[in-house]
GUNUKE-276573 format. One line per 3 residues: number of its first residue (from 1); for each residue x, y, z of C-alpha. Coordinates in nm, 4 decimals, always signed. Layout:
N
NUM	X:Y:Z | ... $
//
This chain:
416
1	+17.6511:-2.4944:+21.0089 | +17.7614:-2.3175:+20.7019 | +17.5413:-2.0434:+20.7897 $
4	+17.6332:-1.9901:+21.1542 | +18.0144:-1.9978:+21.0764 | +17.9037:-1.7044:+20.7926 $
7	+17.6929:-1.5068:+21.0716 | +17.9783:-1.4408:+21.3078 | +18.2464:-1.2633:+21.1207 $
10	+17.9429:-1.0932:+21.0099 | +17.8533:-0.9506:+21.3003 | +18.1780:-0.9063:+21.4184 $
13	+18.2965:-0.6903:+21.0946 | +17.9479:-0.4898:+21.2187 | +18.0367:-0.4217:+21.5697 $
16	+18.3685:-0.3108:+21.4840 | +18.2795:-0.0871:+21.1942 | +18.0459:+0.1088:+21.4537 $
19	+18.2792:+0.1460:+21.7386 | +18.5185:+0.2651:+21.4793 | +18.3075:+0.5389:+21.3297 $
22	+18.1907:+0.6263:+21.7224 | +18.5540:+0.6882:+21.8308 | +18.5879:+0.8852:+21.4927 $
25	+18.3372:+1.1812:+21.5670 | +18.5299:+1.5274:+21.6172 | +18.5538:+1.6096:+21.9496 $
28	+18.4451:+1.9763:+21.8494 | +18.1168:+1.8163:+21.7141 | +18.0521:+1.6586:+22.0408 $
31	+18.1572:+1.9663:+22.2047 | +17.8352:+2.1441:+22.0109 | +17.5916:+1.8623:+22.0533 $
34	+17.6560:+1.8522:+22.4503 | +17.6567:+2.2585:+22.4836 | +17.3253:+2.3054:+22.2286 $
37	+17.5669:+2.6374:+22.0642 | +17.5850:+2.5868:+21.6295 | +17.8560:+2.6902:+21.5102 $
40	+17.8596:+3.0733:+21.4341 | +17.8489:+3.1991:+21.1018 | +18.1709:+3.3690:+20.9361 $
43	+17.9920:+3.6503:+20.7812 | +17.6770:+3.8448:+20.8544 | +17.4564:+3.8874:+20.5774 $
46	+17.3246:+4.1769:+20.3589 | +17.0505:+4.2203:+20.5656 | +17.1964:+4.2356:+20.8581 $
49	+17.4438:+4.4910:+20.7336 | +17.1792:+4.7407:+20.6195 | +16.9993:+4.6906:+20.9374 $
52	+17.3008:+4.7510:+21.1968 | +17.4297:+5.0304:+20.9190 | +17.0798:+5.2261:+20.8332 $
55	+17.1194:+5.4820:+21.1594 | +17.4611:+5.5923:+21.0732 | +17.4945:+5.6159:+20.6847 $
58	+17.4322:+5.9518:+20.6763 | +17.6917:+6.1088:+20.8594 | +17.9674:+6.2697:+20.7260 $
61	+18.2429:+6.0649:+20.6621 | +18.4952:+6.2026:+20.8480 | +18.2567:+6.0795:+21.1681 $
64	+18.1551:+5.7958:+20.9896 | +18.5307:+5.6375:+21.0050 | +18.5813:+5.7018:+21.3570 $
67	+18.2484:+5.5837:+21.4413 | +18.3593:+5.2340:+21.2695 | +18.7086:+5.2228:+21.3823 $
70	+18.5512:+5.3027:+21.7562 | +18.2975:+5.0396:+21.7844 | +18.5822:+4.7896:+21.7296 $
73	+18.7067:+4.8383:+22.0766 | +18.3847:+4.8213:+22.2883 | +18.5238:+4.8106:+22.6468 $
76	+18.6895:+5.1719:+22.5796 | +18.3903:+5.2816:+22.4349 | +18.2112:+5.2305:+22.7697 $
79	+18.4860:+5.3826:+22.9817 | +18.5515:+5.6728:+22.7646 | +18.1865:+5.7390:+22.8225 $
82	+18.1703:+5.7104:+23.1707 | +18.4452:+5.9595:+23.1835 | +18.2772:+6.1871:+23.0003 $
85	+17.9660:+6.2112:+23.2470 | +18.2044:+6.2608:+23.4960 | +18.3920:+6.5584:+23.3531 $
88	+18.1142:+6.7248:+23.1458 | +18.3074:+7.0350:+23.1578 | +18.5293:+6.9581:+22.9651 $
91	+18.4916:+7.1068:+22.5985 | +18.7223:+7.2238:+22.2836 | +19.0946:+7.2779:+22.3699 $
94	+19.0718:+7.1767:+22.7244 | +18.9249:+6.8354:+22.6084 | +19.1926:+6.7611:+22.3823 $
97	+19.4765:+6.8538:+22.6414 | +19.3026:+6.6294:+22.8942 | +19.2634:+6.3116:+22.6383 $
100	+19.6521:+6.3366:+22.6032 | +19.6776:+6.1368:+22.8665 | +19.4128:+5.8610:+22.8030 $
103	+19.6171:+5.5025:+22.6599 | +19.2610:+5.5165:+22.3797 | +19.2289:+5.4436:+22.0702 $
106	+19.2219:+5.7864:+21.8852 | +18.8846:+5.7135:+21.7469 | +18.7437:+5.6732:+22.0481 $
109	+18.8887:+5.9781:+22.1524 | +18.7435:+6.1475:+21.8546 | +18.3644:+5.9883:+21.9355 $
112	+18.4629:+6.1958:+22.3634 | +18.3598:+6.5230:+22.1343 | +18.0451:+6.4102:+22.0507 $
115	+17.8746:+6.2934:+22.4097 | +17.5269:+6.1922:+22.2517 | +17.7104:+5.9992:+21.9800 $
118	+17.8796:+5.7866:+22.3208 | +17.6081:+5.7543:+22.5248 | +17.4374:+5.5686:+22.2428 $
121	+17.7304:+5.3704:+22.1424 | +17.7661:+5.3215:+22.5220 | +17.3966:+5.2565:+22.5551 $
124	+17.3784:+5.0269:+22.2671 | +17.6592:+4.7915:+22.3385 | +17.5889:+4.5213:+22.1469 $
127	+17.4760:+4.6882:+21.8663 | +17.7945:+4.8757:+21.8812 | +17.9937:+4.5038:+21.9272 $
130	+17.8631:+4.3843:+21.6189 | +17.9385:+4.6698:+21.4102 | +18.2539:+4.7027:+21.4948 $
133	+18.2739:+4.2455:+21.4373 | +18.1514:+4.3349:+21.0805 | +18.3866:+4.6217:+21.0493 $
136	+18.6834:+4.3812:+21.0973 | +18.5825:+4.0689:+20.9290 | +18.3524:+4.2638:+20.6319 $
139	+18.5400:+4.6095:+20.5791 | +18.4895:+4.6190:+20.1679 | +18.1062:+4.4680:+20.2156 $
142	+18.0281:+4.7493:+20.4938 | +18.1583:+5.0006:+20.2827 | +17.9844:+4.9084:+20.0151 $
145	+17.6353:+4.9198:+20.1893 | +17.7021:+5.2245:+20.3512 | +17.7144:+5.3133:+19.9243 $
148	+17.4140:+5.1137:+19.9003 | +17.2181:+5.3106:+20.1661 | +17.3050:+5.6659:+20.0274 $
151	+17.2572:+5.5950:+19.6596 | +16.8862:+5.5424:+19.7800 | +16.8785:+5.8754:+20.0059 $
154	+16.9737:+6.0218:+19.7706 | +16.7580:+5.8698:+19.4740 | +16.4803:+5.9959:+19.7186 $
157	+16.5652:+6.3096:+19.7509 | +16.6461:+6.2745:+20.1129 | +17.0495:+6.3454:+20.0537 $
160	+17.1232:+6.6783:+19.9247 | +17.3480:+6.9917:+19.9828 | +17.2779:+7.2341:+20.2565 $
163	+17.3946:+7.5024:+20.4750 | +17.5677:+7.2118:+20.7388 | +17.6767:+6.9538:+20.4693 $
166	+17.8156:+6.9299:+20.0979 | +17.7088:+6.6415:+19.9445 | +17.9849:+6.5344:+19.6465 $
169	+17.8883:+6.2682:+19.3884 | +18.1908:+6.1375:+19.2087 | +18.0911:+5.8626:+18.9551 $
172	+17.9036:+5.5978:+19.1783 | +18.0628:+5.7059:+19.4872 | +17.8853:+5.9370:+19.7648 $
175	+18.0762:+6.1511:+19.9942 | +17.9185:+6.3260:+20.2217 | +18.1329:+6.6654:+20.4286 $
178	+18.0517:+6.9177:+20.6194 | +17.9743:+7.2626:+20.4798 | +18.2370:+7.4091:+20.7407 $
181	+18.5305:+7.1926:+20.8347 | +18.5436:+7.3309:+21.1690 | +18.1299:+7.2327:+21.2255 $
184	+18.0513:+6.9053:+21.2170 | +17.6660:+6.8598:+21.2189 | +17.5610:+6.4892:+21.3416 $
187	+17.1943:+6.4359:+21.1701 | +16.9276:+6.1921:+21.2730 | +16.6647:+6.0541:+21.0601 $
190	+16.3642:+5.8193:+21.0297 | +16.5566:+5.5118:+20.8446 | +16.2224:+5.4245:+20.6912 $
193	+16.1678:+5.8153:+20.5339 | +16.4952:+5.8445:+20.4573 | +16.5560:+5.5417:+20.2674 $
196	+16.2334:+5.5227:+20.0912 | +16.0360:+5.1535:+20.1421 | +16.2197:+4.8956:+20.3541 $
199	+16.3493:+4.6401:+20.1049 | +16.4045:+4.3727:+20.3895 | +16.0831:+4.3895:+20.6526 $
202	+16.2728:+4.0826:+20.8733 | +16.5705:+4.3072:+20.9597 | +16.3356:+4.7224:+21.0235 $
205	+16.6640:+4.9383:+21.0487 | +16.6906:+5.0833:+21.4156 | +16.7385:+5.4729:+21.4858 $
208	+16.9516:+5.6470:+21.6634 | +16.8935:+6.0068:+21.7610 | +16.7440:+6.2026:+22.0418 $
211	+16.5029:+6.0000:+22.2973 | +16.1801:+6.1703:+22.3164 | +16.2059:+6.3325:+21.9669 $
214	+15.9291:+6.3661:+21.7523 | +16.0695:+6.2078:+21.4093 | +15.9969:+6.4525:+21.0956 $
217	+16.0155:+6.4629:+20.7596 | +16.3841:+6.4933:+20.6140 | +16.6688:+6.5261:+20.7994 $
220	+16.7725:+6.7007:+21.1555 | +17.0828:+6.7878:+21.3374 | +17.1936:+6.7504:+21.6482 $
223	+17.3482:+7.0897:+21.7712 | +17.6697:+7.1637:+21.6314 | +18.0028:+7.1433:+21.7617 $
226	+18.3267:+7.3453:+21.7589 | +18.6243:+7.1444:+21.6210 | +18.9859:+7.2049:+21.4925 $
229	+19.0736:+7.1862:+21.1159 | +19.2794:+6.8696:+21.1852 | +18.9466:+6.7006:+21.3502 $
232	+18.8079:+6.5528:+21.0448 | +19.1502:+6.5354:+20.7978 | +19.3094:+6.2837:+20.9549 $
235	+19.0815:+6.0075:+20.8806 | +18.8870:+5.9650:+20.5632 | +18.7011:+5.6737:+20.3306 $
238	+18.9151:+5.5393:+20.0753 | +18.6104:+5.3986:+19.8795 | +18.7793:+5.2770:+19.6174 $
241	+19.0620:+5.0711:+19.8004 | +18.7436:+4.9797:+20.0660 | +18.9196:+5.0995:+20.3577 $
244	+18.9695:+5.3984:+20.6028 | +19.2865:+5.5930:+20.5525 | +19.4938:+5.7885:+20.7837 $
247	+19.7051:+6.1217:+20.7577 | +19.9887:+6.1161:+21.0009 | +20.0465:+6.4328:+20.8894 $
250	+19.7635:+6.6124:+21.0731 | +19.7422:+6.4176:+21.3465 | +19.4880:+6.5020:+21.6212 $
253	+19.5377:+6.7151:+21.9133 | +19.4241:+6.4661:+22.1519 | +19.6783:+6.1855:+22.0536 $
256	+20.0513:+6.2466:+22.1343 | +20.3343:+6.1904:+21.8808 | +20.5248:+5.8747:+22.1116 $
259	+20.1437:+5.7277:+22.0449 | +20.1089:+5.8213:+21.7128 | +20.1275:+5.5701:+21.3902 $
262	+20.4408:+5.7078:+21.1884 | +20.3747:+5.6586:+20.8219 | +20.0312:+5.7664:+20.6198 $
265	+19.8105:+5.4718:+20.4857 | +19.5478:+5.2143:+20.6297 | +19.3789:+5.2034:+20.9551 $
268	+19.4984:+4.8886:+21.1590 | +19.3611:+4.7461:+21.4337 | +19.5524:+4.7596:+21.7468 $
271	+19.4193:+4.3910:+21.9437 | +19.5743:+4.5680:+22.2904 | +19.2790:+4.8415:+22.2797 $
274	+19.0174:+4.5111:+22.2412 | +19.0961:+4.4510:+22.6257 | +19.0528:+4.1134:+22.5524 $
277	+18.6649:+4.1038:+22.4214 | +18.6284:+3.8313:+22.2249 | +18.5992:+3.8396:+21.8452 $
280	+18.2812:+3.7284:+21.6698 | +18.4632:+3.4544:+21.4101 | +18.7721:+3.2223:+21.4038 $
283	+18.9480:+3.3735:+21.1218 | +18.9407:+3.7085:+21.2872 | +19.0674:+3.5954:+21.6276 $
286	+19.3579:+3.4012:+21.4284 | +19.4289:+3.7142:+21.2438 | +19.4512:+3.9667:+21.5569 $
289	+19.6169:+3.6761:+21.7836 | +19.3023:+3.5161:+21.9770 | +19.2460:+3.2225:+22.0512 $
292	+18.9885:+3.0915:+21.7490 | +18.8226:+2.9109:+22.0347 | +18.7251:+3.2186:+22.2254 $
295	+18.5284:+3.3340:+21.8921 | +18.2801:+3.0599:+21.9674 | +17.9746:+3.2384:+22.1336 $
298	+17.8633:+3.4496:+21.8537 | +17.5450:+3.3509:+21.6271 | +17.3199:+3.5296:+21.4007 $
301	+16.9611:+3.5926:+21.5171 | +16.7139:+3.7241:+21.3527 | +16.8012:+4.0664:+21.4596 $
304	+17.1308:+4.0238:+21.3660 | +17.2062:+4.1491:+21.7216 | +17.3277:+3.9452:+22.0857 $
307	+17.0150:+3.6795:+22.1742 | +16.9802:+3.5121:+22.5139 | +17.2516:+3.2254:+22.4270 $
310	+17.4855:+3.4438:+22.3382 | +17.4254:+3.6367:+22.6893 | +17.4722:+3.2849:+22.8331 $
313	+17.8011:+3.2161:+22.6756 | +17.9628:+3.5437:+22.7118 | +17.9304:+3.4570:+23.1305 $
316	+18.1586:+3.1675:+23.0522 | +18.4103:+3.4277:+22.8993 | +18.6504:+3.7015:+22.9770 $
319	+18.3460:+3.9354:+22.8925 | +18.3424:+4.2687:+23.0527 | +18.1232:+4.4261:+22.8323 $
322	+17.7966:+4.2266:+23.0136 | +17.9766:+4.3453:+23.3916 | +17.9771:+4.6754:+23.2725 $
325	+17.6293:+4.6722:+23.1124 | +17.4795:+4.5323:+23.4383 | +17.6243:+4.7453:+23.6176 $
328	+17.5046:+5.0744:+23.4645 | +17.1906:+4.8520:+23.4633 | +17.2094:+4.7929:+23.8274 $
331	+17.2814:+5.1813:+23.9040 | +16.9686:+5.3068:+23.6603 | +16.7679:+5.0611:+23.8415 $
334	+16.8518:+5.1811:+24.1632 | +16.8152:+5.5446:+24.0968 | +16.4790:+5.4665:+23.9878 $
337	+16.4053:+5.3394:+24.3199 | +16.5813:+5.5963:+24.4746 | +16.3145:+5.8396:+24.2474 $
340	+16.0523:+5.6479:+24.3519 | +16.1070:+5.6371:+24.7352 | +16.1698:+6.0074:+24.7638 $
343	+15.8078:+6.0513:+24.5525 | +15.6437:+5.7991:+24.7985 | +15.7893:+6.0200:+25.1049 $
346	+15.6757:+6.3415:+24.9209 | +15.3296:+6.1513:+24.8941 | +15.3468:+5.9946:+25.2337 $
349	+15.4303:+6.3597:+25.3679 | +15.1686:+6.5649:+25.1565 | +14.9228:+6.3243:+25.2991 $
352	+15.0081:+6.3601:+25.6801 | +15.0019:+6.7386:+25.6628 | +14.6610:+6.6968:+25.5502 $
355	+14.5284:+6.4382:+25.7421 | +14.6934:+6.6672:+26.0595 | +14.4893:+6.9627:+25.9520 $
358	+14.1693:+6.7724:+25.8415 | +14.1920:+6.6015:+26.2340 | +14.2598:+6.9978:+26.3490 $
361	+13.9937:+7.1170:+26.1557 | +13.7618:+6.8462:+26.3159 | +13.8758:+6.8939:+26.6628 $
364	+13.8347:+7.2686:+26.6369 | +13.4696:+7.2044:+26.5243 | +13.4095:+6.9389:+26.8199 $
367	+13.5675:+7.1945:+27.0518 | +13.2864:+7.4678:+26.9413 | +13.0010:+7.2086:+26.9414 $
370	+13.0994:+7.1088:+27.2643 | +13.1206:+7.4801:+27.4138 | +12.7950:+7.5806:+27.2572 $
373	+12.6238:+7.2141:+27.3880 | +12.7833:+7.3365:+27.7063 | +12.6279:+7.7066:+27.6881 $
376	+12.2890:+7.5882:+27.6028 | +12.1625:+7.4310:+27.9407 | +12.2961:+7.7159:+28.1340 $
379	+12.0848:+7.9964:+27.9299 | +11.7955:+7.7481:+27.9545 | +11.8821:+7.7224:+28.3287 $
382	+11.8870:+8.0851:+28.3645 | +11.6018:+8.1561:+28.1809 | +11.3952:+7.9358:+28.3620 $
385	+11.4753:+8.0974:+28.6688 | +11.4340:+8.4256:+28.5908 | +11.1098:+8.3204:+28.4230 $
388	+11.0219:+8.1166:+28.7755 | +11.1291:+8.4631:+29.0192 | +10.9147:+8.6831:+28.7666 $
391	+10.5836:+8.4503:+28.7496 | +10.6327:+8.4653:+29.1629 | +10.6646:+8.7981:+29.1704 $
394	+10.3759:+8.8485:+28.9701 | +10.1681:+8.6304:+29.1745 | +10.3109:+8.8049:+29.4935 $
397	+10.1020:+9.1189:+29.2921 | +9.8285:+8.9661:+29.2372 | +9.7394:+8.7997:+29.5591 $
400	+9.8596:+9.1202:+29.7437 | +9.6072:+9.3047:+29.5208 | +9.3236:+9.0642:+29.6126 $
403	+9.4072:+9.0376:+29.9561 | +9.4077:+9.4831:+30.0087 | +9.0522:+9.4472:+29.8123 $
406	+8.9013:+9.1765:+29.9805 | +9.0060:+9.3486:+30.3290 | +8.8347:+9.6506:+30.2037 $
409	+8.5278:+9.4812:+30.0846 | +8.5328:+9.3345:+30.4785 | +8.5435:+9.6657:+30.5919 $
412	+8.2766:+9.8196:+30.4462 | +8.0249:+9.5683:+30.5182 | +8.1391:+9.5773:+30.8558 $
415	+8.0650:+9.9663:+30.8656 | +7.7374:+9.8838:+30.6847 $
//
């Protein structure tokens, strides 16, 4: 009896504790279990940063700073690339004048002077977006990795002063400047050679350069472009303080006065140019006034860029990058299909012409053969007739001669 009286209260307490524990589960954890998506990492690893920065770490400082700023606005990068492809004739001052009316970030406008770089950033928008996310959340670490990569290339003897660039070493900082401030040469290189043996085998570096070009030893350059002196001087790295410095006194010609900052200093990200693209981590989303829940959906995979789950999560949000990428892919597929259909039509037309020629040749040969066959019986019949006539003549002549001889013999016999 006592055992039964003790058992029921203990069982009741156990059930009560279990129910309280289940109700106390945080709703966020329950949501993560329902969707199957793990919580995003707050930072990129050192290996991932080296992987995504290796193709551009040896760019001149001015251009590299503008690429990093532009990468934080992926939608505008895509828009700018499309606009450049529609207006390939715009160069130099004409391009600056046309860019004045564009409501893009100055960093994005600066990349318009490099159509090849703009095209690469647009085509590889996932890598560009991750580069921008890393720069927004880990600006100091990004700059440290750039210096680490430059040091390795310098130690390998692949980063030196040439007629196209100047390499300055100040204490432990390596600065890259154009040899002529009016021309910026954009390098391309094989990261596996430029930096020596790659130290992160699970995160191999990527290549940004002309497609279909055989990469040789050393550093090669894209064709040079002419710019005014102010192009590469309005932004540069403050390596000691680990940020990009903006000089308001050297406003680029493609930015209006009323759309330019008023005081010099550290570059500040403008969320309005982000166009609603979700930030990778919650702290960055909070910093720039975006709902932190929208940042859920970015995950580090072994390559450091968006994977299938991220693409699926982008579908549920306001992700215009994915829409533009799909449109580009569909357009590329349609163009390829049109080219393939045109090629097939040309092949069919050529085959039809060849077939018609063969038929004509075969028909001509058959006609000639038929005529020859038709002529041969006529020739044979004519020759037979002529032969019979000739033979008849000969027979008549021989018969007449025989008759005459017989008559002569009979007359002689009679006379005798």
